[in-house]
VOPAKOL-987886 format. One record per residue (C-alpha): residue in one letter; x, y, z. Coordinates in nm, 4 decimals. Layout:
VOPAKOL-987886
   r         px         py         pz
   a          X          Y          Z
...
END
This chain:
VOPAKOL-987886
   r         px         py         pz
   m    14.8405   -15.9041    -8.4234
   t    15.1508   -15.7623    -8.2616
   a    15.2207   -15.4500    -8.0666
   q    15.5252   -15.3147    -7.8961
   n    15.5067   -15.0116    -7.6756
   e    15.6499   -14.8334    -7.3797
   n    15.4386   -14.7555    -7.0791
   k    15.5032   -14.5934    -6.7431
   a    15.6140   -14.9253    -6.5993
   g    15.8538   -15.0125    -6.8830
   e    15.8186   -15.1892    -7.2152
   q    15.5930   -15.4660    -7.3389
   f    15.5256   -15.6761    -7.6463
   v    15.1793   -15.8220    -7.7161
   y    15.0963   -16.0903    -7.9723
   v    14.7475   -16.2302    -8.0367
   t    14.6679   -16.5227    -8.2630
   y    14.3702   -16.7507    -8.3212
   i    14.4294   -17.1248    -8.3452
   l    14.1899   -17.3977    -8.4558
   s    14.2420   -17.6077    -8.1425
   t    14.1432   -17.6465    -7.7782
   p    14.2939   -17.4815    -7.4695
   e    14.4185   -17.8225    -7.3520
   k    14.6080   -17.8909    -7.6754
   v    14.7633   -17.5428    -7.6880
   w    14.8618   -17.5750    -7.3208
   k    15.0349   -17.9061    -7.3918
   a    15.2157   -17.7552    -7.6891
   l    15.3540   -17.4769    -7.4688
   t    15.4432   -17.6958    -7.1699
   e    15.5539   -18.0364    -7.3004
   r    15.8920   -18.1010    -7.4586
   q    15.7623   -18.3334    -7.7315
   f    15.5801   -18.0291    -7.8713
   t    15.8263   -17.7475    -7.7951
   e    16.1011   -17.9409    -7.9714
   q    15.8912   -17.9305    -8.2892
   f    15.8176   -17.5574    -8.3126
   w    16.0518   -17.3792    -8.0673
   y    16.3801   -17.4155    -8.2583
   g    16.4337   -17.7644    -8.1204
   l    16.4298   -17.6392    -7.7607
   s    16.3029   -17.8708    -7.4913
   v    16.1131   -17.7311    -7.1959
   e    16.1661   -17.8643    -6.8444
   c    15.9303   -17.7843    -6.5563
   d    15.6657   -17.9371    -6.3316
   w    15.4430   -17.6304    -6.3926
   q    15.3698   -17.5614    -6.0267
   q    15.3665   -17.2037    -5.8978
   g    15.7155   -17.1101    -5.7774
   s    15.8885   -17.3894    -5.9706
   p    16.1906   -17.3237    -6.1908
   w    16.1554   -17.3756    -6.5651
   r    16.4073   -17.3813    -6.8486
   l    16.4387   -17.4166    -7.2224
   l    16.7371   -17.6195    -7.3386
   a    16.8992   -17.6268    -7.6814
   p    16.9583   -17.9713    -7.8344
   d    17.3251   -17.9538    -7.7262
   g    17.2208   -17.8885    -7.3636
   t    17.2911   -17.5148    -7.3718
   l    17.0561   -17.3123    -7.1551
   a    16.8515   -17.0823    -7.3766
   h    16.6021   -16.9369    -7.1259
   t    16.5253   -16.9921    -6.7584
   g    16.2980   -16.8552    -6.4908
   r    16.0233   -16.9295    -6.2405
   v    15.6547   -17.0066    -6.2709
   l    15.4759   -16.7038    -6.1240
   e    15.1170   -16.8096    -6.1906
   v    14.9525   -17.1190    -6.3359
   n    14.5892   -17.1897    -6.4190
   a    14.6058   -17.4810    -6.6618
   p    14.4997   -17.4768    -6.9392
   y    14.4115   -17.1067    -6.9486
   k    14.6939   -16.8974    -6.8090
   l    15.0668   -16.9274    -6.7474
   v    15.2856   -16.6446    -6.6178
   l    15.6638   -16.6853    -6.6151
   a    15.9623   -16.4876    -6.4946
   w    16.1799   -16.5105    -6.8069
   q    16.5610   -16.4837    -6.8208
   h    16.7688   -16.4899    -7.1384
   e    17.0720   -16.7119    -7.0961
   f    17.2457   -16.7246    -7.4342
   i    17.2806   -16.3540    -7.5168
   s    17.4993   -16.2036    -7.2453
   k    17.3756   -15.8469    -7.3002
   l    17.0148   -15.9579    -7.2500
   k    17.1005   -16.1845    -6.9586
   a    17.2528   -15.8832    -6.7825
   e    16.9174   -15.7020    -6.8106
   g    16.7528   -15.9530    -6.5758
   h    16.4099   -16.1131    -6.5871
   t    16.1124   -16.0095    -6.7927
   r    15.7597   -16.1396    -6.7430
   v    15.5840   -16.3547    -7.0042
   t    15.2115   -16.4218    -6.9841
   f    15.0320   -16.6802    -7.1984
   e    14.6523   -16.6439    -7.1942
   i    14.4471   -16.9124    -7.3663
   k    14.0758   -16.8583    -7.4239
   q    13.8275   -17.0841    -7.6041
   l    13.6202   -16.8995    -7.8670
   e    13.3814   -17.1368    -8.0408
   e    13.5959   -17.3807    -8.2436
   m    13.9179   -17.1866    -8.1890
   v    14.1522   -17.0655    -7.9201
   k    14.2608   -16.7058    -7.8745
   l    14.6241   -16.7112    -7.7603
   t    14.7617   -16.3869    -7.6208
   v    15.1307   -16.3614    -7.5341
   v    15.2557   -16.0582    -7.3433
   q    15.6205   -16.0038    -7.2565
   s    15.6871   -15.7085    -7.0300
   s    15.9774   -15.5467    -6.8539
   d    16.0054   -15.2818    -6.5872
   r    16.3050   -15.1417    -6.7749
   t    16.2741   -14.8628    -7.0276
   d    16.6379   -14.8806    -7.1374
   g    16.6680   -15.2511    -7.2174
   n    16.6883   -15.4497    -7.5393
   t    16.5173   -15.7716    -7.4323
   i    16.1651   -15.6772    -7.5404
   s    16.2750   -15.5544    -7.8848
   v    16.4838   -15.8677    -7.9447
   m    16.2045   -16.0999    -7.8323
   a    15.9524   -15.9034    -8.0393
   r    16.1426   -16.0197    -8.3482
   g    16.1252   -16.3856    -8.2433
   w    15.7746   -16.4350    -8.1055
   p    15.5811   -16.3936    -8.4349
   l    15.7603   -16.6779    -8.6179
   l    15.7560   -16.8990    -8.3106
   l    15.3836   -16.8510    -8.2536
   a    15.3028   -16.8885    -8.6249
   s    15.4838   -17.2215    -8.6114
   l    15.2858   -17.3229    -8.3023
   k    14.9623   -17.2325    -8.4834
   t    15.0699   -17.4311    -8.7898
   l    15.1625   -17.7321    -8.5761
   m    14.8266   -17.7271    -8.3988
   e    14.6282   -17.6921    -8.7222
   t    14.8241   -17.9171    -8.9596
   g    15.0325   -18.1482    -8.7425
   a    15.3624   -18.0049    -8.8704
   s    15.5497   -17.6939    -8.7603
   l    15.7136   -17.4414    -8.9910
   k    16.0486   -17.5742    -9.1131
   s    16.2293   -17.2492    -9.0275
   s    16.1500   -17.2845    -8.6556
   r    16.2316   -17.6521    -8.6082
   h    16.6054   -17.6350    -8.5433
   w    16.8336   -17.4377    -8.3144
   p    17.0722   -17.2398    -8.5362
   a    17.4292   -17.3652    -8.5287
   v    17.5551   -17.0124    -8.4714
   r    17.3784   -16.7818    -8.2243
   r    17.4602   -16.4160    -8.1810
   s    17.6118   -16.3227    -7.8461
   a    17.5012   -15.9578    -7.8752
END
């Protein structure tokens, strides 16, 4: 389920999916590089996952893709990040957005809710990210349920737009 809307505070994108897994396994997939490299376009995540700590996603060639700070952490149930685009200059200029991952156990499955929000009403970051989250999170779901991610999300594209 996806939704994109504007509210008084700005814009937000919401994605909800259900994964046959545990909160601990989904948490590891989101926070450990050996998993992110499999489903997040080959990006490796770096962070100690403590509140206030910096985090970053790096492309295989070392290029910074995204950076930010850990705003809130309650492993393995909630992670809130300040999120900065680094590779698209137009989006980088818009500043940080906020990304919240909520993980909830429901019987044999996990409900994963991802919310990306911005205080801006005139930005492009939310609409650009709204196009990327569904494939990324479908690949995460596939990895958790089958042991293999979707092929289309395994590798960082050789050419990235610099919108």
